[in-house]
C-alpha positions as CSV (number, residue, x, y, z in Angstrom):
1,M,-26.9,4.3,-30.9
2,A,-26.7,0.6,-30.4
3,S,-23.3,0.5,-31.9
4,W,-22.1,3.3,-29.6
5,I,-23.5,1.5,-26.5
6,I,-21.9,-1.8,-27.6
7,A,-18.6,-0.1,-28.3
8,F,-18.6,1.7,-24.9
9,I,-19.4,-1.5,-23.0
10,S,-16.7,-3.4,-25.1
11,S,-14.1,-0.9,-24.0
12,T,-15.1,-0.5,-20.4
13,G,-16.6,-3.9,-19.6
14,Y,-18.8,-4.4,-16.6
15,F,-17.8,-1.0,-15.2
16,G,-19.3,0.6,-18.3
17,I,-22.6,-1.2,-17.6
18,L,-22.5,-0.1,-14.0
19,L,-21.8,3.5,-15.1
20,L,-24.6,3.6,-17.7
21,M,-27.1,2.2,-15.3
22,L,-26.1,4.6,-12.5
23,V,-26.5,7.6,-14.8
24,E,-29.8,6.2,-16.2
25,N,-31.2,5.9,-12.7
26,V,-30.5,9.5,-11.9
27,F,-31.1,11.1,-15.3
28,P,-32.2,8.8,-18.1
29,P,-30.6,10.0,-21.4
30,I,-30.3,6.3,-22.3
31,P,-32.9,4.0,-20.7
32,S,-32.1,0.7,-19.1
33,E,-34.5,-0.8,-21.6
34,L,-31.8,-0.2,-24.2
35,I,-28.6,-0.6,-22.0
36,M,-29.3,-4.0,-20.5
37,P,-30.6,-5.8,-23.6
38,L,-27.5,-4.7,-25.6
39,A,-25.3,-5.9,-22.8
40,G,-27.2,-9.2,-22.9
41,F,-26.7,-9.2,-26.7
42,M,-22.9,-9.1,-25.9
43,V,-23.3,-12.1,-23.5
44,A,-24.6,-14.0,-26.5
45,Q,-21.5,-13.1,-28.4
46,N,-19.4,-14.5,-25.5
47,K,-17.9,-11.1,-24.7
48,L,-19.5,-10.9,-21.2
49,T,-21.0,-13.4,-18.7
50,F,-24.7,-13.3,-17.8
51,L,-24.0,-13.2,-14.1
52,G,-21.4,-10.4,-14.4
53,T,-23.7,-8.4,-16.6
54,T,-26.7,-8.7,-14.3
55,L,-24.6,-7.8,-11.2
56,A,-23.1,-4.8,-12.9
57,G,-26.5,-3.6,-14.0
58,M,-27.8,-4.2,-10.4
59,A,-24.9,-2.4,-8.8
60,G,-25.3,0.7,-11.0
61,S,-29.0,0.9,-10.3
62,V,-28.5,0.5,-6.5
63,I,-25.9,3.2,-6.4
64,G,-28.1,5.4,-8.5
65,A,-31.0,4.9,-6.0
66,L,-29.0,6.1,-3.0
67,P,-29.2,9.9,-3.7
68,F,-33.0,9.6,-3.9
69,Y,-33.2,7.7,-0.7
70,Y,-30.9,10.0,1.3
71,G,-32.5,13.1,-0.4
72,G,-35.9,12.0,0.9
73,K,-34.5,11.1,4.3
74,K,-32.7,14.4,4.8
75,L,-35.1,16.8,3.2
76,G,-38.5,15.4,4.1
77,E,-41.6,15.4,1.9
78,E,-42.4,19.1,1.7
79,R,-38.8,20.2,0.9
80,V,-38.5,17.5,-1.7
81,K,-41.7,18.7,-3.3
82,R,-40.4,22.3,-3.2
83,F,-37.2,21.1,-4.9
84,A,-39.3,19.4,-7.6
85,D,-41.2,22.6,-8.1
86,Q,-38.0,24.6,-8.5
87,Y,-35.7,22.3,-10.4
88,G,-37.8,19.3,-11.4
89,R,-38.4,20.6,-14.9
90,W,-34.9,19.5,-15.9
91,L,-35.1,16.2,-14.1
92,T,-38.7,15.6,-15.5
93,L,-39.7,15.3,-11.8
94,S,-42.8,16.9,-10.5
95,R,-44.5,17.0,-7.1
96,Q,-47.2,14.8,-8.7
97,D,-44.6,12.2,-9.4
98,I,-43.4,12.3,-5.8
99,E,-47.0,12.0,-4.5
100,R,-47.7,9.0,-6.8
101,A,-44.6,7.2,-5.6
102,S,-45.6,8.1,-2.0
103,R,-49.0,6.5,-2.5
104,W,-47.4,3.4,-3.8
105,F,-45.1,3.2,-0.8
106,H,-47.8,3.8,1.8
107,K,-50.1,1.3,0.1
108,H,-47.6,-1.5,-0.3
109,G,-45.0,-0.7,2.4
110,S,-41.5,-2.1,2.0
111,A,-42.6,-4.4,-0.8
112,A,-43.2,-1.3,-3.0
113,V,-39.5,-0.8,-3.1
114,L,-39.2,-4.3,-4.7
115,L,-42.3,-4.1,-6.9
116,C,-41.6,-0.6,-8.3
117,R,-38.1,-1.6,-9.5
118,L,-39.9,-3.5,-12.2
119,I,-42.2,-0.6,-13.3
120,P,-40.8,2.1,-15.6
121,G,-41.6,5.6,-14.5
122,V,-41.5,4.9,-10.7
123,R,-38.4,2.7,-10.5
124,S,-36.1,5.6,-9.3
125,L,-38.7,7.7,-7.5
126,I,-39.8,5.0,-5.1
127,S,-36.6,5.6,-3.2
128,V,-37.8,9.1,-2.2
129,P,-40.8,8.0,-0.1
130,A,-38.7,5.2,1.3
131,G,-36.2,7.8,2.6
132,I,-39.0,10.1,3.8
133,A,-40.6,7.3,5.8
134,G,-37.2,6.5,7.3
135,M,-37.2,2.9,6.0
136,N,-34.5,0.8,7.5
137,F,-31.5,1.2,5.3
138,A,-30.5,-2.5,5.3
139,K,-34.1,-3.4,4.3
140,F,-34.1,-0.7,1.6
141,L,-30.8,-2.0,0.2
142,F,-32.0,-5.6,0.2
143,Y,-35.3,-4.9,-1.6
144,T,-33.6,-2.5,-4.0
145,S,-30.9,-5.0,-4.8
146,L,-33.4,-7.8,-5.4
147,G,-35.7,-5.7,-7.6
148,T,-32.9,-4.2,-9.7
149,A,-31.3,-7.6,-10.1
150,L,-34.6,-9.0,-11.4
151,W,-35.0,-6.1,-13.8
152,A,-31.5,-6.1,-15.1
153,G,-31.5,-9.9,-15.4
154,L,-34.8,-9.9,-17.4
155,L,-33.6,-7.2,-19.8
156,A,-30.2,-8.9,-20.2
157,Y,-31.9,-12.2,-20.9
158,L,-34.0,-10.6,-23.6
159,G,-30.9,-9.2,-25.2
160,Y,-29.2,-12.6,-24.9
161,M,-32.1,-14.2,-26.9
162,L,-31.8,-11.4,-29.4
163,G,-28.1,-12.1,-29.7
164,S,-28.8,-15.8,-30.5
165,N,-30.7,-14.6,-33.6
166,F,-28.1,-12.0,-34.7
167,S,-28.2,-12.9,-38.4
168,K,-31.9,-12.0,-38.4
169,V,-32.0,-8.9,-36.3
170,G,-28.4,-7.5,-36.3
171,K,-29.1,-5.0,-39.1
172,Y,-32.1,-3.6,-37.2
173,L,-30.3,-2.8,-33.9
174,D,-29.1,0.7,-34.8
175,P,-32.3,1.9,-36.4
176,V,-34.5,0.6,-33.6
177,S,-32.2,1.9,-30.9
178,W,-32.2,5.4,-32.5
179,I,-36.0,5.2,-32.6
180,V,-36.1,4.3,-28.9
181,F,-33.6,7.1,-28.1
182,G,-35.6,9.6,-30.1
183,A,-38.8,8.7,-28.4
184,I,-37.2,9.1,-25.0
185,G,-35.7,12.5,-26.1
186,A,-39.1,13.6,-27.4
187,L,-40.8,12.5,-24.1
188,Y,-38.2,14.4,-22.1
189,L,-38.8,17.5,-24.1
190,V,-42.6,17.2,-23.7
191,R,-42.2,16.8,-20.0
192,V,-39.9,19.8,-19.7
193,L,-42.4,21.9,-21.6
194,M,-45.4,20.7,-19.7
195,H,-43.8,20.5,-16.3
196,K,-46.2,21.4,-13.5
197,G,-44.7,23.1,-10.5
198,A,-46.5,24.2,-7.3
199,Q,-50.2,24.5,-7.7
200,A,-51.8,27.9,-7.2
């Protein structure tokens, strides 16, 4: 898996990072926790720049957040919840997830959009209550960009540090990445099977 991601980014450059992070934000087949460290690993090999890698990761995440924001804004909370009841099984999205993200937003306000970008599990979903609440788009874009830049930069830096010790860890990249991918896949399957729709 690590070899595939590295080969994909090698052939597509920063656009490939943007694309992977965009897709991960909407439907996470490959998590950002795997994408960005491997991109940072390539920075250590002088194939990419740290700034370009971070900005590409940020851009992909920001673009991926927009459908959630506009979906919340256009549909409203009840229709979003009904959508989750009907189709959320395949997106591993339940009304409980939406309610949890809404509680975060109502408790912390606009800052939740920034803070939740650093928390796996609610990073994408926090855009929904922001849209439902009609959060100013410029403010939403600012906090989203800042939060995703911090997240992408942190993961890329970890990968950069990994790359500086390639002789020690290089042989473990593929096995570890497949374990991570397998765990994500198993978690997805469990969530599909245990998905809770509307409560009786």
